N, C-alpha and C positions, 0 to 999 in steps of 0.2 A: 562349144565346149563349156562355156560358162554356166549353162543351165544345169549341168549334171554335177558340177563341182562347186566348192566354196572356198573361202579365204580365211586366213587367220591374221589377226592384227597383233603386232609385236611392238613393244616400246622398251628400249634399254632403261635400266634403273639408274639413270644419271639426270641431273637437272636439265630441264628444257629439251629432253629427247623427243624426237619426232616419232609419231605413231606410223609404223610401216605396215602396208597392206601387201601380203605375199604375192598377190596377183599383179597389182599395179607396179610394184617395185621390182619384182623379179620374174614375173610371168609364171610363178609357181602356184598351181591350183592344188587344193587339198582333195584327195580322193577318199582317204580313210583317216579318221581321227576319233578313235574310241576314247575320248576324254572321260576320265573317271571323276565322279563327284566326290569320292573319298577313296581311301586306301586302307592299309592295315593299321591296327592300333599298336602303339609302342607298348612294350612290356613294362609294367610298373616296377618301381624299385622294390626289391624283395630280398629276404634272407631265408635261408633254409637251414634249420637246426637239425643235427643228426639225432637228437634225443626227443624230437617232436614230429608229429604227422604234418604233412603239408608244408606250406610256406607262410611266412609273415610278409604280406604285401602292403605297401603304402600307396594309397591313392589320394592325391592332394585335393584341396578344395575346388580346383578347376576341373576335376575329373581326369579321365584318361586322355593321353595325347595321341595324335595321329602321326604315323611315320611318313617320311618322304616317300615318293614313288617315282617310277619311270613310266613313260608312255611313248609308244611309237606312232608317228604320224607319217602317212604316205603322201608325198607331193608329186605332181606331174607337171612336166613342161613339154609343150609342143610348139615348134617354131621352125623357121628356115634352117636349112642345112648349116651346121656349125654354129647355129645361134645359141645352142645350149652352153657352149664353152664359157662365154662371159657371164651369162645369167647365173649359171651354177657357181662360178667362182665368186661372184658378188654376194650371192645368197649365203654361201659357206662363210665368207668373211664377216657378214653381218652376224651370223649365228655364233661365231667365235668371239664376238665382242664382249661377252660377259653376261651377267645376270640381266634378266628381262622380265617384263610382264607379258602375258599372252592372253588373248581372248579369241575363242573359236566362234565364228559367226553362226555356224550350223547348230552346235550344241548349246550355245549361249552360256558357256562356262569359261571363266577366266581365272588365272592364277598369277601370283607374283613369285619372285625368287626362283625363276626357271632358268636352266642353263642347258647347253648342248651336251649330250652324253656320247652319241656316236652317229655316224652317217654310213649309209649303204646305198651308193648310187649305181644305177644301171642305165647305160646310154645305148639307144638303138638309133643308128644313123644310116640314112640313105642319102649319099652325097648329091644325088640328083634331085632330091625332093626336100625332105625335112628331118629334123631331129625330134626324137621322142625320148625324154628322160624321165625315169621313175626314181625317186629318191626317198628311201625310208630313213627318217630322222628320229632318233630316240632322244627325248628330253628328260631331264631330271627335275622334278617338281619338289622344291625344298620347303615350300609353305603350302601344305595340302588343304588348308582350311579358309584362308582369306579369299573371298570372292571378288574378282576383278571384273569390272564392266566398263564400257565406254562412258566417260563422264561428260565430255564436251564433243560437239560435232560442228564441222564447218557448214557453209551454206549448201554444199552438195551432199551432206549427210555422212561424210567421212569422219570417223573419230579422230580427234586431235589430242585426246588425253585418255589414258586408262587409269583406273583407280578403284 
């Protein structure tokens, strides 16, 4: 299963937070992650005068600002029968923990100030064989411009810090 899917690294935005690998920590493989390199532009400050054509728009010295955006990531879990219960619970608890940094191994795009928006899980269970869980997770990306990458790696090549 590992050859067809990939992982996302996550790190909570608190001091000394551990970098989490979605596969190693929760058995959650990423099957779809259409990470966006950018999103919509925020509307500039403007005034509309009834006795003039058009709008007066102010664009500051830093130019136009980018809007936050949402992105849906599809995770898969395949394991022993009833194995999805604890893994799914632990994964959701981690995602509920607050703001985090994320780095997608496949797209090589990372962002900070990311939070959980919604979860849509579907569990297919064969009690005699195994569990297959598909979970679509929508994240809200509050900082659409800061690029996050693995900064430090351990001896096995696993990221130990995102920044």
